[in-house]
C-alpha positions in Angstrom: 27.6 2.5 -32.6 26.3 -1.0 -31.6 24.8 -0.6 -28.3 25.1 -3.7 -26.1 23.7 -4.9 -23.4 24.8 -6.5 -20.1 23.7 -8.1 -16.8 24.0 -6.2 -13.7 25.4 -9.3 -12.3 27.4 -10.2 -15.1 30.5 -9.2 -17.5 30.6 -7.2 -20.6 32.2 -10.3 -22.4 28.5 -11.9 -22.0 26.7 -9.0 -23.3 24.0 -9.0 -26.0 22.5 -7.1 -28.5 19.5 -5.2 -27.9 17.4 -7.6 -29.9 18.7 -10.7 -28.1 18.6 -9.2 -24.8 14.5 -8.4 -25.7 14.1 -12.2 -26.6 16.0 -13.3 -23.1 14.1 -11.3 -20.8 16.2 -12.0 -17.8 19.8 -12.8 -17.7 20.6 -16.5 -16.9 22.6 -15.1 -13.9 19.2 -13.5 -12.6 20.7 -10.1 -13.4 18.7 -7.4 -15.4 19.9 -6.0 -18.9 21.2 -2.6 -19.0 23.0 -0.6 -21.5 27.0 -1.3 -21.5 27.6 2.8 -22.4 25.3 5.7 -22.3 23.0 6.0 -25.4 23.3 8.5 -27.7 20.0 10.3 -28.2 19.6 12.1 -31.8 17.0 15.0 -30.5 17.2 19.0 -30.0 15.1 19.7 -27.1 13.9 22.8 -29.0 12.3 20.1 -31.7 10.1 18.7 -28.8 7.1 21.0 -29.3 6.1 19.9 -32.6 7.0 16.3 -32.4 4.3 13.9 -32.4 4.4 10.9 -29.9 5.3 8.6 -32.7 8.0 10.6 -33.7 9.3 11.1 -30.0 9.0 7.4 -29.7 10.9 6.4 -32.8 13.9 8.7 -31.6 14.1 7.2 -28.2 13.8 3.8 -29.3 16.7 4.5 -32.1 19.5 5.5 -29.3 18.5 2.5 -27.3 18.1 -0.2 -30.0 20.8 -0.1 -32.3 20.8 -3.4 -33.9 17.1 -2.4 -35.3 16.7 -0.8 -38.6 15.1 2.8 -38.7 12.5 1.0 -40.9 11.8 -1.8 -38.5 11.7 0.8 -35.5 9.3 2.8 -37.3 7.3 -0.1 -38.2 6.8 -1.3 -34.7 6.0 2.4 -33.6 3.3 2.9 -36.2 1.8 -0.6 -35.3 1.7 0.2 -31.6 0.3 4.0 -31.5 -2.3 4.0 -33.5 -6.1 4.4 -33.0 -6.4 2.0 -30.1 -5.5 4.8 -28.1 -8.7 7.1 -27.4 -7.0 10.6 -27.9 -4.7 11.5 -30.6 -1.9 12.9 -28.3 -1.7 9.2 -26.9 -0.2 10.6 -23.7 -1.8 13.9 -23.2 -0.7 16.5 -20.4 -3.5 17.9 -18.8 -3.7 21.1 -16.2 -5.6 21.1 -12.8 -5.0 23.3 -9.7 -1.4 23.5 -9.3 -0.1 20.2 -11.1 0.1 19.0 -14.6 -0.8 15.4 -15.4 0.6 13.2 -17.3 -2.3 10.8 -18.5 -1.3 7.7 -19.6 -4.5 6.0 -19.4 -5.8 6.8 -23.0 -4.8 2.7 -24.4 -6.7 -0.6 -24.8 -6.5 -1.4 -20.8 -6.9 2.2 -19.8 -3.2 2.0 -17.7 0.0 3.2 -18.4 1.3 -0.5 -19.0 -0.3 0.1 -22.4 2.4 2.6 -23.6 5.2 -0.1 -23.4 3.2 -3.2 -24.1 1.2 -2.0 -26.9 5.0 -2.2 -28.6 6.7 -4.7 -26.9 5.0 -7.9 -29.1 6.2 -5.9 -32.3 9.9 -5.5 -30.9 9.8 -9.2 -29.9 8.7 -10.5 -33.2 10.9 -8.4 -35.2 13.9 -9.4 -32.8 12.7 -13.2 -33.3 13.1 -12.5 -37.1 16.6 -10.7 -36.6 17.9 -13.6 -34.4 16.7 -16.5 -36.8 14.3 -17.7 -33.9 12.8 -20.7 -34.6 11.5 -21.7 -31.0 8.0 -20.7 -29.7 8.2 -17.6 -27.2 6.3 -18.1 -24.0 5.9 -14.8 -22.2 5.8 -15.4 -18.5 4.9 -12.5 -16.4 3.8 -12.0 -12.9 1.2 -8.9 -12.4 0.3 -6.5 -9.6 -2.8 -5.8 -12.0 -2.1 -3.8 -14.8 1.1 -5.5 -16.6 -1.2 -8.8 -16.8 -4.1 -7.4 -19.1 -1.9 -5.2 -21.1 0.5 -8.0 -21.8 -2.3 -10.0 -22.6 -4.1 -7.3 -25.1 -0.7 -6.9 -27.0 0.1 -10.5 -27.3 -3.2 -12.1 -27.8 -3.1 -14.2 -30.9 0.4 -12.8 -32.0 1.9 -15.9 -34.0 4.4 -17.6 -32.4 3.7 -16.4 -28.8 1.8 -17.6 -25.8 1.3 -15.8 -23.3 1.0 -16.9 -19.0 0.0 -14.5 -16.3 0.0 -14.9 -12.7 -1.5 -12.7 -10.8 -2.8 -12.6 -6.8 -6.1 -13.4 -6.7 -7.0 -11.1 -3.8 -4.4 -8.3 -4.6 -6.0 -6.9 -7.4 -8.9 -4.4 -7.7 -12.5 -6.0 -9.2 -12.1 -4.3 -12.6 -8.6 -5.4 -13.1 -9.6 -8.9 -12.4 -12.6 -8.8 -14.8 -10.5 -7.6 -17.5 -7.9 -10.3 -17.0 -10.3 -13.5 -16.6 -12.3 -12.1 -19.9 -9.0 -11.8 -22.0 -9.7 -13.2 -25.2 -6.9 -15.1 -27.7 -6.0 -18.5 -28.1 -2.7 -18.3 -26.9 -3.3 -16.1 -23.4 -3.4 -18.0 -20.1 -4.3 -16.4 -16.6 -3.7 -18.0 -13.4 -4.7 -16.9 -10.1 -2.7 -17.4 -7.2 -3.6 -17.8 -3.5 -1.0 -15.5 -2.4 0.7 -12.1 -2.9 2.5 -10.5 -5.9 5.9 -10.8 -4.6 5.6 -14.5 -4.0 4.1 -14.4 -8.0 7.3 -12.4 -9.2 9.7 -14.2 -7.2 8.6 -17.7 -8.2 8.6 -16.1 -12.0 12.3 -15.2 -11.6 13.1 -18.8 -10.0 11.2 -20.5 -12.8 13.5 -18.4 -15.4 16.7 -19.3 -13.5 15.5 -23.2 -13.1 18.2 -24.2 -16.0 16.7 -27.9 -16.2 13.4 -26.5 -16.6 14.4 -24.3 -19.4 16.3 -27.3 -21.1 13.1 -29.1 -21.0 11.4 -26.1 -22.5 13.8 -26.0 -25.2 13.1 -29.7 -26.1 9.4 -28.7 -26.7 10.1 -26.1 -28.8 9.8 -23.4 -26.6 11.5 -20.5 -24.7 10.8 -18.1 -21.7 10.8 -14.3 -22.1 9.2 -11.5 -20.0 6.5 -8.9 -20.4 7.2 -7.3 -17.1 9.7 -4.2 -16.9 12.7 -6.6 -15.8 12.7 -7.3 -19.8 14.4 -4.1 -21.3 12.1 -4.0 -24.4 9.5 -2.9 -21.9 11.5 -0.5 -19.9 13.1 1.5 -23.2 9.6 2.7 -24.8 8.6 4.2 -21.2 11.3 6.8 -21.7 9.5 8.1 -24.5 6.5 9.7 -22.8 8.9 11.7 -20.2 10.6 13.8 -23.2 7.0 13.7 -24.8 5.6 15.5 -21.6 8.3 17.9 -21.5 7.7 19.3 -24.9 3.9 19.5 -24.5 4.6 21.8 -21.5 6.9 23.8 -23.7 3.8 23.9 -26.2 1.4 24.8 -23.7 3.7 28.1 -22.4 3.9 26.3 -18.9 7.6 26.5 -19.5 10.4 27.6 -21.4 13.0 25.1 -22.9 15.5 24.1 -20.7 13.3 24.8 -17.5 13.8 22.1 -14.9 10.7 20.2 -13.9 9.5 17.5 -11.4 7.9 14.3 -11.8 6.0 12.6 -9.2 5.3 8.9 -10.0 3.3 6.2 -8.3 5.9 3.6 -8.0 5.7 -0.1 -7.2 8.3 -2.2 -9.2 10.4 1.1 -9.7 10.3 0.6 -13.9 8.2 3.8 -14.6 10.5 5.9 -12.5 13.4 4.3 -13.8 12.5 5.2 -17.3 12.6 8.9 -16.3 15.9 8.6 -14.9 17.1 7.1 -18.3 15.4 10.1 -19.6 17.2 12.9 -17.3 20.6 11.0 -18.2 19.8 11.5 -21.6 19.5 15.1 -21.2 15.6 16.0 -20.3 15.7 18.8 -17.8 14.4 17.1 -14.6 15.0 18.6 -11.5 13.7 15.6 -9.3 12.2 12.4 -9.3 9.8 12.0 -6.5 9.4 8.3 -5.9 5.9 7.8 -4.2 4.7 4.8 -2.4 1.6 3.7 -0.7 1.7 2.0 2.9 4.4 -0.6 1.3 6.8 2.1 1.8 10.0 0.0 1.4 11.4 2.3 -1.1 10.7 5.4 1.0 12.9 3.9 3.5 15.6 3.0 1.4 16.0 6.5 -0.5 16.2 8.0 3.0 18.7 5.5 4.6 20.2 3.4 1.9 18.8 0.5 3.6 16.3 -1.9 1.9 14.4 -4.5 4.0 11.8 -6.4 2.4 11.1 -8.3 5.5 8.1 -6.1 7.0 4.5 -6.0 6.9 2.7 -6.4 3.5 -0.2 -4.4 3.1 -3.2 -4.9 0.7 -4.3 -1.4 -0.1 -6.7 0.4 -2.7 -3.8 1.2 -5.1 -2.4 -2.5 -5.5 -0.4 -2.2 -8.6 1.8 -0.7 -5.5 1.6 -3.7 -3.4 4.8 -4.6 -3.8 7.8 -5.3 -1.4 10.3 -6.3 -3.9 11.1 -3.5 -6.4 12.9 -5.9 -9.3 13.9 -2.5 -11.6 15.7 -1.1 -8.6 18.7 -3.4 -9.3 19.3 -1.8 -12.3 19.6 1.5 -10.5 22.0 0.1 -7.9 24.3 -1.1 -10.6 24.7 2.2 -11.7 25.0 4.0 -8.2 28.1 1.6 -7.8 29.6 2.6 -11.1 28.6 -0.3 -12.8 29.7 -2.8 -10.5 28.3 -6.1 -11.3 30.0 -8.0 -8.4 28.9 -5.3 -5.7 25.3 -5.6 -7.6 25.1 -9.2 -7.3 26.3 -9.3 -3.5 23.4 -6.6 -2.4 21.1 -8.8 -4.5 22.4 -12.0 -2.8 21.8 -10.5 0.5 18.2 -9.4 -0.5 17.5 -13.1 -1.4 19.1 -14.7 1.4 18.4 -12.1 4.6 15.6 -9.8 3.0 17.7 -6.9 3.2 21.0 -4.9 2.0 22.3 -1.5 3.0 24.7 0.6 -0.1 27.3 2.6 0.6 26.8 6.2 2.0 28.3 7.7 -1.3 26.2 5.7 -3.5 23.2 6.7 -1.5 24.2 10.3 -2.0 24.2 10.0 -5.4 20.9 8.8 -5.8 19.3 11.4 -3.3 20.7 13.8 -5.9 18.1 12.7 -8.1 15.4 11.1 -6.0 13.1 12.4 -3.5 10.9 9.8 -1.7 7.8 9.5 0.5 4.6 7.4 1.0 1.1 8.1 1.6 -1.1 6.4 4.0 -5.0 5.2 2.8 -6.2 8.2 4.7 -4.3 10.6 2.6 -4.7 8.8 -0.7 -8.5 9.0 0.0 -8.4 13.0 0.6 -6.2 13.3 -2.5 -8.7 12.1 -4.4 -11.4 14.2 -2.9 -9.3 17.5 -2.8 -8.6 17.3 -6.5 -12.2 16.3 -7.7 -13.7 18.8 -5.1 -11.4 21.9 -6.2 -11.2 21.1 -10.4 -13.5 18.3 -11.0 -11.1 16.1 -12.3 -11.0 12.4 -11.0 -7.7 10.6 -10.3 -7.4 6.9 -9.3 -5.7 5.6 -6.3 -2.3 5.5 -8.0 -2.3 8.9 -9.1 -3.5 10.3 -5.7 -0.7 8.7 -4.0 1.4 10.6 -6.3 -0.2 13.8 -5.7 -0.2 13.2 -2.1 3.8 12.7 -1.9 4.0 15.7 -4.1 2.0 18.1 -1.8 4.0 16.8 1.0 7.5 17.3 -0.7 6.5 20.8 -1.8 5.7 21.9 1.8 8.7 20.0 3.1 11.2 21.8 0.6 9.4 24.9 -1.1 10.7 23.5 -4.1 8.4 25.6 -6.6 9.8 23.7 -9.9 6.6 22.7 -11.8 5.3 19.2 -10.9 4.2 16.7 -13.2 2.1 14.0 -11.6 2.4 10.7 -13.6 -1.3 9.8 -13.5 -1.1 6.0 -14.5 -4.6 4.8 -14.9 -8.3 5.8 -15.6 -10.3 6.1 -12.2 -12.9 3.7 -14.0 -10.3 1.1 -13.2 -10.6 1.6 -9.5 -14.3 2.9 -9.3 -15.2 2.0 -5.4 -12.1 3.5 -4.1 -12.7 6.7 -6.3 -16.3 6.6 -5.2 -15.5 6.2 -1.5 -13.1 9.0 -1.9 -15.7 11.5 -3.6 -18.7 10.8 -1.4 -16.7 10.5 1.8 -18.1 7.4 2.9 -17.7 3.6 2.2 -19.4 2.5 -1.0 -20.2 -1.0 -1.1 -20.9 -1.5 -4.8 -17.7 -2.5 -6.5 -16.6 -3.6 -10.2 -18.9 -2.6 -13.3 -21.9 -1.3 -10.6 -19.3 0.6 -9.2 -18.5 1.6 -12.5 -22.2 3.0 -13.4 -22.1 4.8 -10.0 -18.8 6.7 -10.7 -19.7 7.7 -14.0 -22.8 9.3 -12.8 -20.5 11.4 -10.5 -17.8 12.6 -13.1 -19.8 12.5 -16.4 -16.7 11.1 -18.3 -17.5 8.8 -21.2 -16.8 5.3 -20.5 -13.6 4.2 -22.1 -14.2 1.0 -24.4 -12.0 -1.1 -22.3 -14.5 -0.7 -19.7 -17.6 -1.1 -21.8 -16.9 -4.1 -23.4 -16.4 -5.6 -19.8 -20.5 -5.5 -19.4 -20.9 -8.3 -21.7 -17.6 -10.3 -21.7 -17.5 -14.0 -20.7 -15.2 -15.0 -18.4 -12.7 -17.5 -19.8 -10.0 -18.2 -17.1 -10.6 -19.8 -14.0 -7.4 -21.7 -12.9 -6.1 -20.8 -9.3 -2.9 -22.2 -7.8 -1.0 -22.1 -4.8 2.5 -20.1 -5.1 4.5 -23.2 -4.9 2.0 -24.9 -7.8 3.3 -22.4 -10.5 5.7 -24.3 -12.3 3.2 -27.4 -12.5 0.6 -25.3 -13.6 3.4 -23.9 -16.9 3.7 -27.4 -17.5 -0.3 -28.3 -17.6 -0.8 -25.3 -19.9 2.5 -26.2 -22.4 1.4 -29.9 -22.1 4.6 -30.8 -21.2 4.9 -34.2 -19.6 
């Protein structure tokens, strides 16, 4: 069976193979690519406890990327999930207090994006060969902090590619910024914008849909693609770690095969939790996916009311990867909730773009509420969760993981749901040292960046990841800053297009 991909706003007649969809990134009509039918996963859940991360990833990718050969998928998997991860399990599950933590921060940039962005460059270059692609691929990405660094680390010096990352100058942590502006690679470009992530993401989408600019790029031998989770090749690899986590819980004796579990996922752009939704649809025994937001709680309101409204105050928080009011991947979920109705999905997205809000139908909302619960945590609740977990277990968690923990606790108190809870831990505490220190010490800490890293290590006694050690001597290589409406010009300058 060849699994094709269609736009959430288009027709099946325009469907592409997986490799073509990966190269395209975003559909020309502005929609996101989704499978035209349910993938067929060749995986017996009883096998999971004995499978390595690489073996699980192979099986998941084979179900979604049917125009790739087995050897091509294995080569991509083996190149991605190697010793660049500092734990041989790649994504270990640990147990602290009442919860299990799926640790997704053992890669080259100590954040969960590494799990997908380690493999995307290999998928993309393989796809380029399969489609006899002769243009240079320009990865164009907006980041709220983690995607940018992880994407650049993955694509650095990959032949036939360039990568341009835009980030909000005041909307990332000091360590996230230091990681990006010191990124090596002759094909990597980092641009700060004097604005927020939503402005960067909206402008990137607009640039992707600028047909005149795309034609100009083609004349100069370039084509855009994306490393954001709007790219199906970035989203699909994330499905694997939900299955892998389940297998580890069985192997540890925490659950029996077939038992249902909950995942609490810190959520901004909705890609990570959407991967969990796809895992559930593929047969993983998931009871509830808990959508955990910070003060930018647009998703909490949506799952409670069916009304999505981005016209609201924007908060800059200590969990910057979640400081998002336009959650792009939600469009894929909306498409599925409508019964794969592209016209209805396009109408909702048109309302969002023109008025800032949309309202889904009651039956669509009810369908989503069968799978998703949602909640948000304030800045105080975030700090309290970090402090509580550390004081009771000596396990340090970052502010994004703490949001998921706080929301999970509130969910249990409200529902008395006793299913095992997996907190999806998306970043190392060393990526947000000031926030973690402030929470642990119970008072505001003025040190930030590498100074705060050193102080935090004195507290938690966890060895510094290589990704942090290298920052102490890294040279700044990227200093460009533009206004949001100057992003187009920045791209033409980088690509030397007149």
